[in-house]
C-alpha positions as CSV (number, residue, x, y, z in Angstrom):
1,M,5.8,24.5,-22.0
2,G,2.3,24.5,-20.7
3,I,1.1,22.8,-17.5
4,E,0.4,19.1,-18.1
5,S,-3.2,18.0,-17.7
6,Y,-4.0,15.2,-15.3
7,E,-4.7,13.0,-18.3
8,Q,-1.2,13.5,-19.6
9,L,0.3,12.8,-16.2
10,A,-1.8,9.7,-15.9
11,L,-0.6,8.4,-19.3
12,R,3.0,9.0,-18.4
13,R,2.5,7.3,-15.0
14,S,0.9,4.4,-16.8
15,D,4.0,3.9,-18.9
16,S,6.2,3.6,-15.9
17,A,3.6,1.5,-13.9
18,L,3.4,-0.9,-16.8
19,A,7.1,-1.3,-16.9
20,Q,7.2,-2.0,-13.2
21,G,4.4,-4.5,-13.2
22,A,2.2,-2.3,-11.0
23,L,-0.5,-1.8,-13.7
24,I,-2.5,-4.8,-15.0
25,P,-4.8,-3.7,-17.8
26,L,-7.8,-6.0,-18.4
27,D,-8.2,-7.7,-21.7
28,T,-11.6,-7.3,-23.3
29,R,-13.2,-7.4,-26.7
30,Q,-16.2,-5.5,-27.9
31,I,-19.3,-7.4,-28.7
32,P,-21.9,-5.9,-31.1
33,L,-25.3,-5.0,-29.5
34,L,-27.8,-4.8,-32.4
35,G,-30.3,-1.9,-32.0
36,S,-28.4,-0.5,-28.9
37,E,-26.4,2.3,-30.3
38,Q,-26.1,4.0,-26.9
39,F,-24.4,1.0,-25.3
40,E,-21.0,-0.5,-25.6
41,L,-20.7,-4.2,-24.5
42,R,-17.3,-5.6,-23.7
43,E,-16.5,-9.2,-22.8
44,L,-13.7,-9.8,-20.3
45,T,-11.2,-12.2,-21.8
46,S,-8.6,-12.1,-19.0
47,D,-9.1,-13.4,-15.4
48,L,-11.5,-11.5,-13.1
49,P,-9.5,-9.3,-10.8
50,K,-9.6,-10.3,-7.1
51,H,-11.4,-7.1,-6.1
52,L,-14.3,-8.0,-8.3
53,R,-14.7,-11.5,-7.0
54,K,-17.6,-12.1,-4.6
55,T,-15.8,-14.3,-2.2
56,G,-12.5,-14.1,-0.2
57,P,-10.9,-11.4,1.8
58,K,-10.5,-7.9,0.2
59,P,-7.6,-5.9,1.7
60,N,-7.8,-2.2,1.4
61,P,-5.7,-1.2,-1.7
62,F,-5.8,2.5,-0.9
63,R,-4.3,2.5,2.6
64,P,-1.6,2.6,1.8
65,W,-1.9,3.0,-2.0
66,D,0.8,1.8,-4.4
67,Q,3.1,4.8,-4.9
68,R,3.9,3.5,-8.3
69,L,0.3,4.3,-9.3
70,E,0.2,7.8,-7.9
71,V,-0.6,10.5,-10.4
72,S,-0.6,13.5,-8.0
73,A,-1.5,14.6,-4.5
74,I,-4.7,16.7,-4.5
75,G,-4.7,19.0,-1.6
76,S,-4.0,17.7,1.9
77,H,-6.7,15.0,2.0
78,H,-6.8,13.3,-1.4
79,A,-4.6,11.5,-3.9
80,L,-5.2,10.9,-7.6
81,I,-4.0,7.4,-8.6
82,L,-4.3,5.0,-11.5
83,N,-6.8,2.2,-11.5
84,K,-4.6,-0.9,-11.2
85,Y,-6.9,-2.9,-13.4
86,P,-8.1,-0.5,-16.2
87,V,-10.0,-1.3,-19.3
88,Q,-8.9,2.0,-20.6
89,L,-5.4,3.3,-19.8
90,G,-5.4,6.6,-17.9
91,H,-8.4,5.5,-15.7
92,M,-7.9,7.4,-12.5
93,L,-9.2,7.2,-8.9
94,L,-9.6,10.1,-6.6
95,I,-9.1,8.6,-3.1
96,T,-9.1,9.9,0.4
97,K,-5.7,9.6,2.1
98,D,-7.3,8.7,5.4
99,W,-10.1,6.2,5.8
100,A,-13.6,7.4,4.7
101,S,-16.5,5.2,3.9
102,Q,-17.8,4.8,0.4
103,G,-21.3,4.5,1.9
104,D,-21.3,7.9,3.7
105,W,-22.1,11.2,2.1
106,L,-19.5,12.9,0.0
107,D,-18.3,16.0,1.8
108,S,-17.0,19.4,1.0
109,R,-13.4,18.3,1.0
110,D,-14.3,15.6,-1.6
111,W,-16.0,18.2,-3.8
112,T,-13.1,20.7,-3.4
113,A,-10.7,17.9,-4.6
114,V,-13.0,17.0,-7.6
115,S,-13.1,20.7,-8.6
116,A,-9.3,21.0,-8.4
117,V,-8.9,18.0,-10.7
118,D,-11.7,19.2,-12.9
119,A,-10.0,22.5,-13.5
120,N,-7.2,20.7,-15.4
121,T,-8.8,17.7,-17.0
122,T,-11.6,16.6,-19.3
123,G,-13.5,13.5,-18.7
124,L,-16.3,11.5,-17.1
125,W,-16.5,11.2,-13.4
126,F,-18.4,8.4,-11.7
127,F,-19.1,7.2,-8.2
128,N,-20.7,4.0,-6.8
129,S,-22.0,4.6,-3.3
130,G,-21.6,1.0,-2.0
131,P,-21.9,-2.7,-2.9
132,L,-25.6,-2.4,-4.1
133,A,-24.4,0.4,-6.4
134,G,-21.5,-1.6,-7.8
135,A,-18.7,-0.4,-5.6
136,S,-15.9,-3.0,-5.2
137,Q,-14.1,-1.2,-2.4
138,P,-15.4,0.3,0.9
139,H,-12.7,3.0,1.0
140,R,-13.9,6.3,-0.6
141,H,-13.0,6.8,-4.2
142,L,-14.4,8.7,-7.1
143,Q,-13.3,7.6,-10.6
144,L,-12.4,9.5,-13.7
145,L,-12.2,8.4,-17.3
146,P,-10.2,10.8,-19.5
147,R,-12.0,12.1,-22.6
148,Q,-10.7,14.3,-25.5
149,S,-12.0,17.9,-25.5
150,G,-15.2,18.0,-27.6
151,A,-15.8,14.3,-27.6
152,A,-18.9,12.7,-26.2
153,R,-18.3,11.8,-22.5
154,C,-20.2,8.5,-22.8
155,P,-22.4,6.6,-25.2
156,R,-25.6,7.5,-23.3
157,E,-24.9,11.2,-23.0
158,P,-27.7,12.0,-25.5
159,W,-30.1,10.2,-23.2
160,F,-29.0,12.3,-20.2
161,L,-29.2,15.5,-22.3
162,N,-32.7,14.7,-23.4
163,L,-33.7,14.1,-19.8
164,L,-32.1,17.4,-18.8
165,N,-34.2,19.1,-21.5
166,G,-37.4,17.6,-20.1
167,H,-37.9,14.9,-22.7
168,R,-39.5,11.7,-21.2
169,S,-40.2,8.3,-22.7
170,E,-43.6,6.7,-22.8
171,E,-44.8,5.0,-19.6
172,G,-44.0,1.3,-19.5
173,R,-40.8,1.5,-21.5
174,P,-37.6,0.4,-19.8
175,D,-35.9,3.8,-20.3
176,A,-38.9,5.5,-18.6
177,A,-38.3,3.4,-15.5
178,I,-34.7,4.4,-15.6
179,A,-35.7,8.1,-15.9
180,A,-38.0,7.7,-13.0
181,S,-35.1,6.8,-10.8
182,T,-32.8,9.5,-12.2
183,A,-32.2,13.1,-11.2
184,I,-30.0,15.5,-13.2
185,R,-28.9,19.1,-13.0
186,T,-26.9,21.5,-15.2
187,R,-23.5,22.6,-14.1
188,Q,-22.7,26.3,-14.1
189,V,-19.6,26.9,-16.2
190,G,-17.1,29.2,-14.5
191,H,-18.8,29.1,-11.1
192,R,-16.6,31.2,-8.7
193,C,-16.8,28.4,-6.1
194,P,-16.9,25.2,-8.1
195,G,-16.5,22.9,-5.2
196,K,-19.4,24.5,-3.4
197,H,-21.5,24.4,-6.6
198,L,-20.9,20.7,-7.0
199,A,-21.9,20.1,-3.3
200,E,-25.1,22.1,-3.8
201,L,-26.0,20.1,-6.9
202,Y,-25.3,16.8,-5.0
203,A,-27.6,17.9,-2.2
204,E,-30.4,18.8,-4.7
205,L,-30.2,15.5,-6.5
206,S,-30.2,13.6,-3.2
207,D,-33.3,15.5,-2.0
208,E,-35.1,14.8,-5.3
209,L,-34.4,11.1,-5.1
210,H,-35.5,11.0,-1.4
211,L,-32.0,9.9,-0.2
212,G,-32.0,12.5,2.5
213,Q,-29.7,15.5,2.9
214,P,-26.0,15.5,3.7
215,D,-26.4,18.2,6.4
216,H,-29.4,16.5,8.1
217,H,-29.0,12.7,7.7
218,Q,-26.1,10.6,8.9
219,T,-26.0,8.4,5.8
220,P,-27.9,8.2,2.5
221,K,-31.2,6.3,2.7
222,S,-30.5,4.3,-0.5
223,P,-27.5,3.3,-2.6
224,Y,-26.9,5.5,-5.7
225,N,-24.6,6.2,-8.6
226,L,-23.2,9.5,-9.8
227,L,-22.2,10.6,-13.2
228,I,-20.5,14.0,-13.7
229,T,-19.4,15.8,-16.9
230,D,-18.4,19.4,-17.4
231,Q,-22.0,20.1,-18.4
232,W,-24.2,18.1,-15.9
233,M,-24.4,16.0,-12.8
234,A,-26.8,13.0,-12.6
235,M,-27.7,10.6,-9.8
236,V,-29.4,7.2,-10.1
237,K,-31.2,5.6,-7.2
238,R,-30.2,1.9,-7.0
239,R,-32.0,-1.3,-5.8
240,T,-29.4,-3.9,-6.4
241,D,-25.9,-4.3,-7.8
242,G,-26.5,-6.9,-10.5
243,I,-29.0,-9.1,-12.3
244,H,-28.9,-11.8,-15.0
245,G,-25.2,-12.3,-14.2
246,F,-24.2,-8.7,-14.9
247,S,-22.8,-6.4,-12.3
248,V,-23.9,-2.9,-13.0
249,N,-22.1,0.2,-11.6
250,A,-22.4,3.8,-12.7
251,L,-20.7,3.0,-16.0
252,G,-23.7,0.9,-16.9
253,F,-25.8,4.0,-16.9
254,A,-23.2,5.8,-18.9
255,G,-23.6,3.0,-21.6
256,Y,-20.6,0.8,-20.7
257,L,-21.4,-2.9,-19.9
258,L,-18.9,-5.6,-19.0
259,A,-19.7,-9.3,-19.5
260,T,-18.0,-11.9,-17.4
261,D,-18.5,-15.7,-17.5
262,Q,-21.6,-15.3,-15.3
263,A,-23.3,-12.8,-17.6
264,D,-26.4,-14.0,-19.4
265,R,-25.7,-12.5,-22.8
266,H,-28.6,-14.4,-24.4
267,W,-31.0,-12.7,-22.0
268,L,-29.4,-9.3,-22.9
269,S,-29.7,-10.0,-26.6
270,I,-33.4,-10.6,-26.2
271,H,-34.4,-7.9,-23.7
272,G,-31.8,-5.3,-24.3
273,P,-29.6,-3.2,-22.0
274,D,-32.3,-0.7,-21.1
275,Q,-34.3,-3.5,-19.5
276,L,-31.2,-4.6,-17.7
277,L,-30.8,-1.1,-16.2
278,A,-34.5,-0.8,-15.4
279,E,-34.2,-3.9,-13.2
280,V,-31.4,-2.6,-11.0
281,V,-32.9,0.9,-10.2
282,E,-35.2,1.8,-7.4
283,P,-38.2,3.9,-8.4
284,I,-38.7,7.2,-6.6
285,R,-41.6,6.8,-4.2
286,E,-43.6,9.7,-3.0
287,T,-43.4,10.4,0.7
288,T,-46.2,11.5,3.0
289,D,-44.9,15.1,2.9
290,D,-44.9,15.0,-0.9
291,L,-48.5,13.9,-1.0
292,N,-49.6,16.5,1.6
293,T,-47.9,19.2,-0.6
294,K,-50.1,18.2,-3.5
295,T,-53.4,18.2,-1.6
């Protein structure tokens, strides 16, 4: 019998967590978005979880974490657990065992843990750097959605691959504004130090978006989202968490949108999801050093 993948472990743990009442999947239904093939819109039909509500106290659910949700320990400093309120079963969170801030830089131990999970899984990683990037918890956590081998990692993957290949949209279009706030790099398959490689890509993307450098700045200068597949890593510079009643985290840029009672679906049907994303990103602004370099 082969070694179980983390997806298989997560699904087995989901069965037991459901039976114990520790896992509370969200009820949603998909809503058609005409002319928006690279987006999937779901309407929340169950109650909004407490951790997504804007008011009221938010206790730390990760210290301690619910042992009924644990998939596996990852090294000495991290644990892989189930998302208590998943839209998709098997949705996992890679959390730090001790307190670490979601708003600080991801560090070498985080990237070592990501690479350890990555070696035995297939999926879409995402990270929200703080409240303005859609994070609902201040305790550090990266998230992983399982995907079948060979399947698209997310609806907007073709958009990211076009960006990676240098294809740009016409100026003035919403997706051009998103591209202007996005940096992307190719991952090297089979890198001998995968954790170090991920950390290097992360630093390159941060520098390109003028967020600063993990080795030289105490915290990032702006909120951001990360999306990571086995082929690429992308970073999006953020201005605000939500607009028009939609809260947008990294999954919004992957093509997954969730509508609650506050969401203005009429606005979305008129202007489209690209315009929604364009209004929550922060354009990259040239610094004095950049301008001096060009002269």
